[in-house]
N, C-alpha and C positions, 0 to 999 in steps of 0.2 A: 180195516180200511173201508170207508163208507163212500160209495159213489152216488152222485146226484142223478136223479132221473132225467132221461132224455125228454126234450120238449114234446108236447102233444103233436105238433106238426111233424117233427122229426120221427116220432113213433109211427105216425100214420104212413109216412113215406117208407119206413123200413118194413112195416107190416105188409105193405102192398108188394114188396119185393120177395116175399117168402115162398112163393109158389115154385119150388125147384124140386127136381127128383132127389130122393134120399141118398142116392149114390151117383154123384155127377160124373160125367165123362168129358174128356177134352173135346171141345168143339173145333170145327175146321179153322175158325178164325183165331184159335188160341184164347188166351186170357191175359190179364195183367195182375200185378201184385201191388198192394199198398200196405206197407208195414208201418204201424205207429210204434216207434221204438221207445222203450221206457228209460234207456240208459244213456244219458248225455255223454258219459265218458267213452262210450263205444260208438259214437256217431260216425266218426271218420272211418272206422273199420267197417261199419255196416254200409256206408256209402260205397266204399271200395268193393265190398263183397257183392253188393247189388249190381254194380257196373260189370264186374267179372261174370256174373250169371247172365246178364243181358247179352254180353258179347258172346258167351258160349251157346246160349239157347235162343236168343232173339226175343225172349219174353221181357216185357217192360216191368221193371221193379222200381217202385218209388219208396224211399225210406224217409219218413218225417220223424224227427226226434223232439219229444216234448221237453220243455224246460224242466230243470230239477224242481221237484215238488209240485209240478203242475200236470202230472200225467192224467189224473182222473178228470179234471176240468177240460183238458184238451181232448180226451177220449169222448167225453159227453158232447162236446162241440162237433167233433169230426163224425161221430156216429149219427148225428142229426142231419148230415149232408147226404145228398143223393149219391155222391161218389165217396162212400165211407171206406174206412180201412177194411181190408180183407183179412188182415192179420193183426191181432192186438194181444194184450196180455192182462192178466189179473194176478193178484199177489197170493191167492190161495182161497180157501173156503169163504172167508169174509168178503173178499172182493167179488167172488163168483156170484154171491147172492144178488147183486144188482145187474149182472150181465149174463146170467145163465140162459135167458131167453134169446140171446144173440149167438149162442155157441153151437157150431156145427159138431155133430157127434164124430169124434176121432177114433172111435173104437176099432174100426176096420182099416184105418189109414196105415200106410207103409211105415211112416215115422213112429207110430205107436208100437208096431211090432218090433221095432229096433231098440226099444228101451231096455236097459239092463234089469229093471225091476218094475213091477206094476205099482209100486209105492210112489212112482213118479207120475202116475195118472191122477188127474183131478176129476173126481166123479160127482155126479148128481144122480143118484139112483144107479141105473145100469149104464147110462151114457157117460162117455169120456169127454168132458167139456173142455179140458185143457191138459197139456202135458208139460212137465218141467223140461226146460231146454238147457239149463245151466245149473251146476252146483258150484257154489263159491264159498270162500272162507274170509273171515276178517279177524283182526287182532291188532297188536301193536307193532307196526313196522319200525324196525330199529336200525339206526346207523351204527354198524359194528365198529367202524373206524373211530368215530367220536366216542363210543362207549369205552373202547380200549384206551383212548387218549385220557379218559377220565379215571382210568385205572381199574376198569371192570370188564367182565366178559359175560356172555349169555348165561353161563353156568352160575353166575352170581345172582341171577333173577329167576327164582322158582316159586315165588309167592307174592301176595300183595305187600307184605311187610318188606320183602326184599326190594320190590319195585319202588316203594315209597322211600326207603333208605337211599337207594341209588339216585332217584330223581331229586330228592331234597339236597343231596350232596352236589349234584351237577348244577342245580339252581343256585346254590350258595357260591359255587365257584365258576359261574358262567363267564365272567370277564376273563378270568385266568384261562378258561378253556376255549374262549373265542366263540361262544354260542349266545343266543338270546334267551334260551330257556331249555328246560329238559323236554317239554312237550311243545309241539306246534300248537298254534292257536285253535282253541275249541270254538271255531266260528259258529255263530248262531244265525248268520244270514241263511236265507232259504236254500242256497246251493250247498250248504254244509251242515245245517242243524240236524238232518236225518241221522248223522253219525251218533248223536247223543239222545235224541228223543225217540229214536227207533233202535239203532244198533246197540248202543250202550244200555238202553232201557230193556233190551231183550234179556240181559243177564239176571236182573231180579225176578223177571217172569219165569225164566228157565229154572232157576233154583226153587222158586215157590211151587211151580208145577211138579218138579221132580220130588220135592218133599211130600206133597199132597197126593202124588200118584195120579195126576190129571193131565189133560192136554188142552184144556180151555176152561174158562170160568166166567160166570156172569158178575162175580164180585171178587176182584183181586184184593188180597189182604195187605200187600205191601210188606211182607215178612222181611225182605232183604233190602229195603230202601236205605238203611243205614250204610250198607255196603256200596250202594249206588252213590250215595252222598260222598263217601270216602274217595271213590274214583274220580267223581266230578270235581271235588275239592282239589285233588292232586292236579287235574288237568288245568284248573284255572289259577292255581297259585304257583305251580312250577311251570310257568308258561312263558312264551315269547312276548306276551303283552298283558296289560292290565285287564281285569275282568270287565270293566266298564266299556272296553273297546270291542268286546266279542260280538255285540249285536250287529256290527257292520263287517265282521271278518268273514271272508268267503272261502269256498272250497279251494279255489286257486291260491289264496293267501296261504292256507295251511300247507298245501302241496309245495308251493314255492319255498316256504321256510325250510321244509325238509330237503328239497333239492339243493338249496343254497347252503346247506350245512349249518343252519341256524338253530336246529333242535335235534335231539337224539331220537325221540319217540313220536310216532305219527299214527293215530288210530285210523285205520282204513283197511281195505281188502285186497284180495288177489287181483282185482281188476285194475289196480294201480301199477302193476308190474311193468307193463309196456312203456308207460311214461317214465317211471323211475329208472328203468334200465338204460335209458338214454344217458343218464348221468352216472349211475353206479353199476358196478359189476356184481355178479351173484355172490361173490365172497365179501362184499361190502355191506350187504343188508340182509336182514332176516325178519321173520314175523314170529312174535311170541304171543302166547295167550294173554287176554286181558284179565290178569289175575284179580279175582273178586273177593278173596279172603274167605271163601266158604269151603271149597274142596280143591284147593290149589294144586295139591300134589297129583291129582288125577285129571286136571282140566286141560283140554286141548284147545285148538282154535274153534271159533264159532263157525260152524259149517252147515250149509243147507241151501234152500232156495226160496225166493218169493216171486219167481219168474216163471209163469205158466203161459205158454202160447195158446191162444184161442183163435179159431177161424170163424169169421163172420158168416153165419148160415144165410144171411139175407143178401149176400153178394150173388152175382150171376153164377151159374154152374161153371162157366168157363173160368171165371176169376177164382172160384173155389178150387178148381182142379189145378190151376196155375199156382195158387198159393200152397197147396199140398205138395206139389212138385218142388217148389222152391224150398220149403221147409226141409223136405227129405234130402235135397241136394246139399243143404247147409250142414247136415249132420252125417253125410255119407261120403261126399266127394273129398278128394285130397285138398282142393282149394278151400272148401267150406270148413272142414274140420281143422285145418292148419290155421286159418284166420281166427276161428272161434277159440282155439286153444292158445295160440301165441299172441295174436294182436289184441284179442279181447280178454285174455286171461281166464277163460272159462274152463271148468271141468265138465265135460259133456256126459250125461247119463245114458249114453247110447253105446251099443256093442261095437260100432264102427269108429269110436272116438280115437283120436291120436293122443299119444302120451304128451303131456304138456311140457314145454321147456321152462315154464314159469317156476321160479325157485320157491315162491310162496306156496304154490300148489304141491310141490314136492315135499315141503316141510309139513304140510297138513298130513300127507300120507305117512311121513316118518313119525309124527306125533301119535297117530292112530296105531301104527305098527308097534310102537313102543308101549302100547297099552293105555294111553291117555284117552279120555272120553271127549269127543267133539261136543261142543255146546250147540244144541239144536236151535234152529231158528223158530222161535215161538212168536215173533212179532207179527206173523200173519194172523194171529188171533187178537191183535189190538183192535178195539171196537170200531175205530173210525179215524179218518184223517183229522177230524175236529179234535179228537182226543190227543193225537200227537201234537197238534198245533197248540192246544192248551198247555200241554207239558212243556213244549218248547218255549212258550211265553214265560212260564214260571221259572224255568231254568235260566233264561236270559236275564230276568229281573234279579234272580238270586246271585248270578255271577257279577252283576253290576252293583250289588249291594242295596238295591231298591226293593227287594222282595226277600221273603224268608224261606227257609227249607220247609216249613209247615205248608207254605203255598204250593211247593212242589209236590209234597205228599198228598195234598188235597186234589191237585190236578191229576195225579196218578191214580189214586184210590177212588175218590168221589166221582171224578170225571169218567173213570172206567165204568162205574155202575150206571151213571146217567146215559152214556153213549151206548152201552150194551142194551139198555132198556129201549132206547130210541130205534135201535136196529132191528128189534123184534117185529 
């Protein structure tokens, strides 16, 4: 993820605000919190949580949510203002490169002491510049009722070949079954395309890294792009719509298709549980791995994080302390942990976390307990947002029939090398 530089004027304003003690204390007048939230799907829950905290403590908390796919440009703009966010996030080491000079050292913060493992600390040298605040999983959300109506159960899908067989059959019988397709639309609108240029694209990276024994690379080889093609082909052929329509299909379109019973499979994550549970009971839906045709018998859900909280060290000492207090309350209080677990669908990497009622979170734990290996989140090593956008453009053209798979491979492999070089 490649973030643009803050303007010179904004930089000067921020630099002028850096003269604060290394360990701030709460001032008599208190402080305020401004959280720039990355997750549009959790906006309502964050607004409610902020209100609850203000009512309990009197501390003003403002939550602003960036539009999907616009977080970095929004962060750039907001950080250039005099009243900048006190709490923001980066996606991992790549995102941190552009913002490490703005990060308050969280090494001695109470919230950091509460982490279940120091592997959730995002470090630059000895400083803890960020901490993971959520662990999530994604896979293929499945309508079990529709699957059974088609004559199948979850036990019938244990590999890519199984998935293709079932999906192809459902697609061929869609009118008989009363659905529009096996899969919800693989929308390539900006609200939805991250599911394919980031989340689905994680799988060929994961398996290449695993085979080569690495955790990053300057030159991706594309060893498993044929598997990537197989999955994407399945998504766009066994679909609720024609591939030429995908450029305009949104995240809401895809979710609504699943909610309305128009498709059996929906690629998304644990964060969708709160919305889907308004329509379906826990016994009516499940999340299965995105079987990739490589190591299917051992593959679990894709589980990890790209969400690291960072505190703006250039905020006033009162605002820094207020922000630290708010963060800690979110992951230790009954109100905070319940909201983050149930309303937002998060698994919290903190000792004080509540057990989630989210059925998808429970399934992830069950897969792991059964000996399946979670697919790690390696998209934090993707070289830049420009790389993702290039891949998304190529995928959209391929789905519409105006571009070739060779273009997708070029965007993936050549684009990776180019963007990695630019980020150095």
